[in-house]
C-alpha positions as CSV (number, residue, x, y, z in Angstrom):
1,X,4.5,63.3,-39.0
2,X,1.8,64.8,-40.0
3,X,3.6,65.1,-43.4
4,X,4.2,61.4,-43.6
5,X,0.5,60.8,-43.0
6,X,-0.4,63.6,-45.4
7,X,2.0,62.3,-48.0
8,X,0.3,58.5,-47.6
9,X,-2.6,60.0,-48.6
10,X,-2.1,61.9,-51.8
11,X,-0.2,58.8,-53.0
12,X,-2.6,56.1,-52.3
13,X,-6.0,58.0,-51.9
14,X,-5.5,60.9,-54.6
15,X,-2.9,58.6,-56.7
16,X,0.1,61.2,-57.0
17,X,3.2,60.5,-58.0
18,X,6.4,61.0,-55.6
19,X,7.5,64.2,-58.3
20,X,4.5,65.5,-57.8
21,X,4.3,65.1,-54.3
22,X,7.4,66.5,-53.7
23,X,6.5,69.4,-56.1
24,X,3.1,70.1,-54.3
25,X,4.9,69.8,-50.5
26,X,8.4,71.7,-51.5
27,X,10.0,68.2,-49.9
28,X,13.3,66.3,-51.8
29,X,11.8,63.2,-53.8
30,X,14.0,61.1,-51.8
31,X,12.0,62.0,-48.4
32,X,8.7,61.3,-50.0
33,X,9.9,57.9,-51.6
34,X,11.3,57.3,-48.0
35,X,7.9,57.6,-46.6
36,X,6.2,55.9,-48.9
37,X,8.6,52.8,-48.6
38,X,8.8,52.4,-45.0
39,X,5.1,52.9,-44.0
40,X,5.2,52.1,-40.5
41,X,8.5,53.7,-39.5
42,X,8.8,57.6,-39.1
43,X,12.6,57.8,-39.4
44,X,14.4,60.1,-36.8
45,X,17.5,62.0,-36.9
46,X,20.0,59.8,-34.8
47,X,23.3,60.8,-33.8
48,X,26.3,59.2,-34.3
49,X,28.3,60.1,-31.2
50,X,27.8,63.0,-28.5
51,X,28.9,66.1,-30.1
52,X,32.1,67.4,-29.3
53,X,33.1,70.4,-27.0
54,X,36.3,72.2,-28.2
55,X,36.1,74.6,-25.5
56,X,34.8,72.9,-22.5
57,X,36.4,69.4,-23.1
58,X,39.9,70.4,-21.3
59,X,38.6,72.2,-18.4
60,X,35.7,69.1,-17.7
61,X,37.7,67.5,-15.1
62,X,38.2,70.9,-13.4
63,X,34.4,71.4,-13.4
64,X,33.7,67.9,-12.2
65,X,36.1,68.1,-9.3
66,X,34.3,71.7,-8.1
67,X,31.2,69.9,-8.7
68,X,31.8,67.1,-6.5
69,X,33.3,69.5,-3.6
70,X,30.1,71.3,-3.9
71,X,27.8,68.1,-2.3
72,X,29.9,68.4,1.1
73,X,30.0,72.1,1.1
74,X,26.9,74.2,2.9
75,X,24.2,75.2,0.1
76,X,25.6,79.1,0.2
77,X,28.8,78.1,-0.5
78,X,28.2,76.1,-3.8
79,X,29.6,77.0,-6.7
80,X,26.7,78.8,-9.4
81,X,27.4,77.9,-12.8
82,X,28.3,81.7,-13.4
83,X,31.1,81.3,-10.6
84,X,32.5,78.5,-12.5
85,X,32.9,80.3,-15.6
86,X,34.9,83.5,-13.7
87,X,36.6,80.7,-11.6
88,X,37.8,79.2,-15.0
89,X,38.8,82.8,-17.3
90,X,40.7,83.6,-14.1
91,X,42.4,80.8,-12.9
92,X,43.1,79.0,-16.3
93,X,43.0,81.3,-19.2
94,X,38.9,79.7,-20.4
95,X,38.2,81.1,-23.6
96,X,35.0,79.8,-24.1
97,X,31.1,81.5,-23.6
98,X,29.8,81.1,-20.5
99,X,26.9,79.3,-21.8
100,X,28.8,76.3,-22.8
101,X,30.0,76.4,-19.0
102,X,26.3,76.7,-17.7
103,X,25.1,73.8,-20.5
104,X,27.7,71.5,-18.9
105,X,27.1,72.6,-15.5
106,X,23.4,71.5,-15.7
107,X,23.9,68.5,-17.6
108,X,27.0,67.3,-14.4
109,X,23.9,67.8,-11.8
110,X,21.1,66.4,-13.6
111,X,23.5,62.9,-13.5
112,X,22.0,61.3,-10.9
113,X,23.6,58.2,-9.2
114,X,21.3,54.7,-9.4
115,X,19.6,53.9,-6.7
116,X,17.2,50.9,-5.9
117,X,15.7,49.1,-2.7
118,X,16.0,45.3,-3.0
119,X,12.7,44.0,-2.0
120,X,13.3,41.0,0.1
121,X,10.1,39.4,2.0
122,X,9.8,36.4,4.5
123,X,7.3,34.2,3.6
124,X,4.0,35.1,5.2
125,X,5.5,38.0,6.9
126,X,3.8,40.4,4.5
127,X,0.6,40.8,2.2
128,X,-1.0,43.7,0.5
129,X,-5.3,43.4,0.9
130,X,-7.8,45.7,-0.7
131,X,-11.6,45.7,-0.9
132,X,-13.9,46.2,-3.5
133,X,-17.8,45.6,-4.6
134,X,-18.8,43.8,-8.2
135,X,-21.6,42.7,-9.5
136,X,-22.1,38.7,-10.4
137,X,-24.3,36.7,-11.5
138,X,-25.8,34.5,-8.8
139,X,-28.8,31.8,-9.7
140,X,-29.3,33.9,-13.0
141,X,-30.1,36.9,-10.7
142,X,-27.1,40.3,-11.1
143,X,-26.2,40.6,-7.4
144,X,-23.9,42.8,-6.0
145,X,-21.0,41.4,-3.8
146,X,-17.9,42.2,-1.5
147,X,-14.8,41.5,-2.5
148,X,-11.2,40.9,-0.4
149,X,-8.2,40.3,-2.1
150,X,-4.9,39.7,-0.4
151,X,-1.5,39.1,-2.1
152,X,1.5,37.5,-0.5
153,X,4.1,39.6,-1.4
154,X,7.3,37.2,-0.8
155,X,5.7,34.9,-3.6
156,X,3.2,37.2,-4.9
157,X,0.6,34.7,-5.1
């Protein structure tokens, strides 16, 4: 982002050409042109899809099954990523690295199911209240007054 602003400054304020900016900053001319032609948007890198994991993909179902079984097990008896790695090597002949197993286990455990509580209130049953102070003009003079605010939950009024 700093480079983008600096490139724009060099072009607009200092009047340098795209070629000169590219030479000074050691950027490609196409990159400089892209930053100058899209003034409000900073280009970002976007992947086309999830990256393939050829070493871990054949074993994803097994790992997911073990992690699902761990949800009912006591905390001390649950699998660690290291234990999953060793079991995969011993039982399934896994040839990948331990780091790829750790990365997959971390991502799999991070996924939490969506949870929400629907808010449904009966008319007049619940309200939110608050007190405050404000200074208002009363008869042309600033006067401090006490405020009481109440909002009904069912209607939002």
